[in-house]
N, C-alpha and C positions, 0 to 999 in steps of 0.2 A: 893826762887831764881825763877828769869823770865828768862826762855831760850828764847833768842831772835836771835840767831844764828844758823842756820839749825837744824837737829834733829838727834836722833841716837836711836835705838831700845834699848841699852844699859840702858837708863833711864826709860824704860818702866814700871819698876816695882813700882807701886805706893805705896806698902807697905813698901818699902825702901824709895824711893823719896817721901814722903807725902807731903812735902811742895814746890813741884817743879810744877811750871806753864808754860806751852810749848804755847809760841807764834807762833810759827812754824808748821802747820800741821805736823803730824806724818808721817812718809814715807808710811806707810800701808794704808793711806788713798788714795794718788794718786793711788795705786795699786787696790783699791776698785773701783775707778772711771773707770779704763781702763778696769777692768774685766767685770763691767756692761755694757761698752760701745759695748765691743766686743759682748756679749750676745743680746745687742739691735739689733746688724746688723745681728746677726745669725753666726757669726765668729769662727771657733773653730780651725783653723790651723794657727799659727802665728812662726814669728822669732823675735829673739832679737838680735839687732845689735848697736855696738857702742863703747863707750871708752872715753877717756879723753887725749888730747895732752900732752906732757911731759912740765911740768911746769905750767899747767893749774890751776886755782884758783877754779875752778868748782870742789868744794869738794863732798865727800860721793857718789861718782859714784858707787862704790863696793857694798855700804850698799842698795842705791837705785836699784842696777841690782838684788841683792839677794832678797830684798822684791818683788819686781815686779816678778821676777820669781817664788817664793813660792806661790805667791796670784794667779798665772796663772796654775801653774802646775798640780793641782788638778781637772780642769773642763777642759783644752784646750792641745792640742798636740803642743808643741813646735818643730817644725820641725828641727831648727838648731838654735844655738845661738853662736855669735862670738864677741869677744871683743877684742879689737887691739888698737895700738898707732896710733892715728889719724893724727899724723904729715906727715907720708909718704903716698903721693898721690898714688904710685904704689900699695901699701898695700890696698888703699882705693878701688881701682878700682877692684884688683884681689877678695877682700873680699866680695864686694857687688854683683860681678858678682855670686859669689858661693851662697850668701843669695839668690838671684832671683832665683837661679835654685831650690832651696827647699822652698821657702815660697812665697805667694802674698799678705800677710799681715805682715808689717815689722815694728816692734817698734823700735824706735830709743832712745837710752839711753845714751844721751851725751849733751853738752852744746849747746847753741843756735849758735854758730859759727861754730861748728864742723856739727851741723844739717843742715845748709846752704849748706856746702861743700858736704856733703853726698847727698842732692836732687839735686845739680848741676851734680855732677856724675851721679846720677841716669837719669838725663835728657839727658845726652850725652850717656847712654846706652840704649836709649829707653824705659825706666822703668815708665814713666810719661804720658802714653796713657789711663791710666784708668785699666790697667790688675793689676796694684800694687796698694797698699794704704799704705800711711806712717802715722805713728803716731810719734807726737813729745812729750814726757813725760817730764814735766817741773815740779819741784818741789820746787826749791829753789828761782827762780826769782818771783819778787812779780806783784802786780796787773797791771802794765803798761807793762808787758813782751809783751804780744802780740801785742799791738800797735808798741812797740819800734823794734822788731823784722821784722814787715814788713817795717816800716820807714827806719830803716838801711837797709834792702835790697834794697830799691828804690835810698838811698843815695849813696850806693856802685856801681852804676851803673848798677843795674841789672833789668831796667825798662822793658825790653824785656824777664825777666826771670820767668814771670808768670807762665809758661807751668810747671817749676821745682816745684809750690806750688799747681798745680792745684789739684791733689788727696793727699792733706795732711791734718790731724786732727792734731790740738794741744790740748793738756790737760794741762790746766794752772788753778791757781786762778781766781775765778770770777771777773772781773773788777768792779771797784767802781761806775763809770759812770760820776763823776765830777772831782774834784781834785784828781789826780792820783800820783802815785809814780814817773813817769816822772818829773811832776811838782815841786815835793818835792825835787828830787835831784838836780834839776837846783837852787833851792833856798838854799839846803844844801852847794853847790859849791859855790854859791855867797857869804854865810856867812863865810865859810872856808878861803876865801880869805882876809878877813878883820880882824879888831881887835874883840878879843885878839888872835886869832889863826894864821893868816897871813901864812895861808898853802902853800906847794910850790907846790900841785897838779896843774896840767894844763889843765884838761878836766873834763867833767862831768862823762865820764866813769871810773874816777879814784875813784868816790865816791862809797862807800861799799852799796850793796842793802839792806844790813841788817840794815842799819841807819834807813830805815823807820818802821822795826819791833821794834828798840829801841825806837823810838819814841812814837809807840803805847804802849809798856810795861810802860813807864814812865806814860802815861796817865792812864793807868789800875790800876799801884801802887798807883797813885794820889787818883783815884776814891775808893780804897779799903781803903785807910787811912782815906779818908771822912766817909765812911760807918761805920768804927770803933769808931770813935770819935761820930758820931750820936747816936750808942748805947750804948756808954760810956764803951767801951773796950780798952784796954792797946793796943796802936798801934804797940810796938814791939813784941808783941806775933805773931809768923810766923803762927803757926797753925790757930789761929783765924782769921788773914788776908785772908788766904788762903781758909778758910771756908766761908768768905763773898764772894768768887768769884765763887765757884766751883757750880755749878748747873744751867740748862737751864733758861735763862733771869734773872739771879740774877745780874749780871753786864753786860751790853750789849751796846755798842756803836760802831759807824763806824768810823774806824781811816783809816790812810793813806793806809793801806794794807788791808782794808774791813772791813767787820763786825768783832768786836771783843767780843766773847761770850765763856765762859770755861765751859766745863761741870764737872760731878762730879767726873773725874777721872784727872783732872787738865788740859785736852787737849783741845784746842781750836777747836770751829766748824768753819771751812773753808768752803765756798762753791767752788765748782769747775764747769768749763764750758768746753766743747768741740767746738772747733773752727773751722771753715771752710772758705777758701777763696771765697768770694763772691762779686759782683759789689757793691760798695756803692758810689752812687752819680756819679761823674765822674771818679772816681777811683775804686780800689778794696782794701778791707779789711778782715781782719779775724773775722768774724760774729759767736757769739754763737749759735750753732744749737742743743745743748744737755746741759741740766743744773743739776747739781748734789748738792740735798740738805743734806749736811752732817750729819744734825739731825736726819731726817726720812730715810737717807740711800736709797733715792730715785732718779731715772735718768729720767727726762722728757723732751720731745722735745719741742723745741721753735717755732715760726711760720715761722722761717726761715730754719728749716728742711727740708721743703717741696722744697726747691730751691737749695738742694744739686744735684750738675751735675753728673750724671753717665754716661758711655760710651752708655749704652742699656736702659736707663731709670731705671734700677735695680741696686742694689748694687752688686759691685766688687765681684766675688766667690773667696773662700779662698784657693780654688785650682782647678787645671784643670779638666777637665771632665776625663781625663784617669788617673789622679794622677800625681805627681811632675816628677815620672820616667816611666809612661806608665803602671804601676802595675795593676791598675783596669782593663784597656782593656785587659791585658793579661791574668786577670782572667776570664775575659769574653770568651775570645778566646778560652781559655782551656774548659771551662764550655760547650761551643758550640761544641768543637770538642768531648767530652766525651759523649754529647748526641747523636751527629752523630754516633760515633762508635756503641752505644748501638742499635741504630735504625737499623743500618747496619745489625749487629748480630742477630736482631730479624727478620728482614726480610728475611736473609739467612737461619734461622732455618724454617720459615714458608715455604719458597719455598722448602726446602728438605723435609719437611713431606709432602707437597702436590705432590713432585714427587714420593716419597716412595709408597704413596697411590694411585697414577696412576699406578705404576708398579703392584701393589698387584691387583688393580682392572683389567688390562690388562692380568695377568696371571690367574684369575679366568676365564676370558671370554674365553681364549684360550683353557683354559681345557674343559670347555662346550662344545664347539666346537668340539674337537677332541672326546670327548665322544660319541656325536651325530653321527659322521661318522665312528665309528667302532664298530658298533652293530655286527657284523658278528664275531667278535673275540670270541674264545672259552676259558673259564676260565681253566686254567691247573688241577685245583682240580676236574673239571668235567669230565676229561678224564679218562675212566677205561681201564686199560691195563690187556687183558685176556692173561693169562699163558698156556702153553702146548699146544697152537694152532699153526699148522703149516700152511704156506702159500705155496701153489704149483704154480709153474710157469709154464705154457705150453709154 
């Protein structure tokens, strides 16, 4: 079985689904890329924000949300997480304001259209000045997503909206570089209008993005059959067919959706890139600044990484100096107060000791002075009283 539509953790048990080939990268992979990216920048405090509009065809939002949250919660502090109905602009405004009070690094888990709405609202709230960084996590769109995202933004009349995307990183499958999924979608649309389909679809947007995965799945199946025939095995033996595919570099080709290579567990190696908006010729575009090798599990910078623009020349801080609610400065103030109190008490004690010592010294000095001036005094014990003596007064 070749799974070319989305992905679910429910099928991750390779002992049960031992003849299942995953053409779409598992959800946990994009979580790994996000985790390594945050670690690369040294960010530890993040927020999860997003959802899906009612009736949206962008599926698996809950599973992706859970996967990302589980991936991050072990090594990061999720200061807030807010999932809501994206259709309500008032809710978007209020919820984004709440998130901005509790996080500087905001991870968007939503469709590309919803992500644009969030970023434009962030611009209206003044959150695109470099004090905040937004991540757009895309698992289900294929290789041309990044280019299409920016082109759609320009077509929608947002030429002057580049500020909204200035401090945005997008995590998506690494682009192929030549014939893209966008070109493929246009070709599929033209073919569907003719014989024998005569489809009633009216735009390229109605062509399923998973059609590219189906295309690559068919090619992979054909290559597997070819390998079975070459070694003289029965082509209807599902386990034999899968064994021909599994393993690094056993079957490897570049399809519409990028490099197709299956590991020993039936999962596809799909490399990811982290994209940043940078000048490209006479315009701007999302350029890969970090690349993730899914086989070696390594994140490495591209040469364009050096051209990421930061407000002060250094990456944005993931929390304010005093904390999100001033708690760090309150702690510092309390510590200073305690130290000041201790010093005051100690000084008071030393002054008291010095004062008592001075009194004792003065008392001794006065006593010696008195003794020197009363030498004529007679001790009562030295007086002898004579009895039976009479005194005659004349």
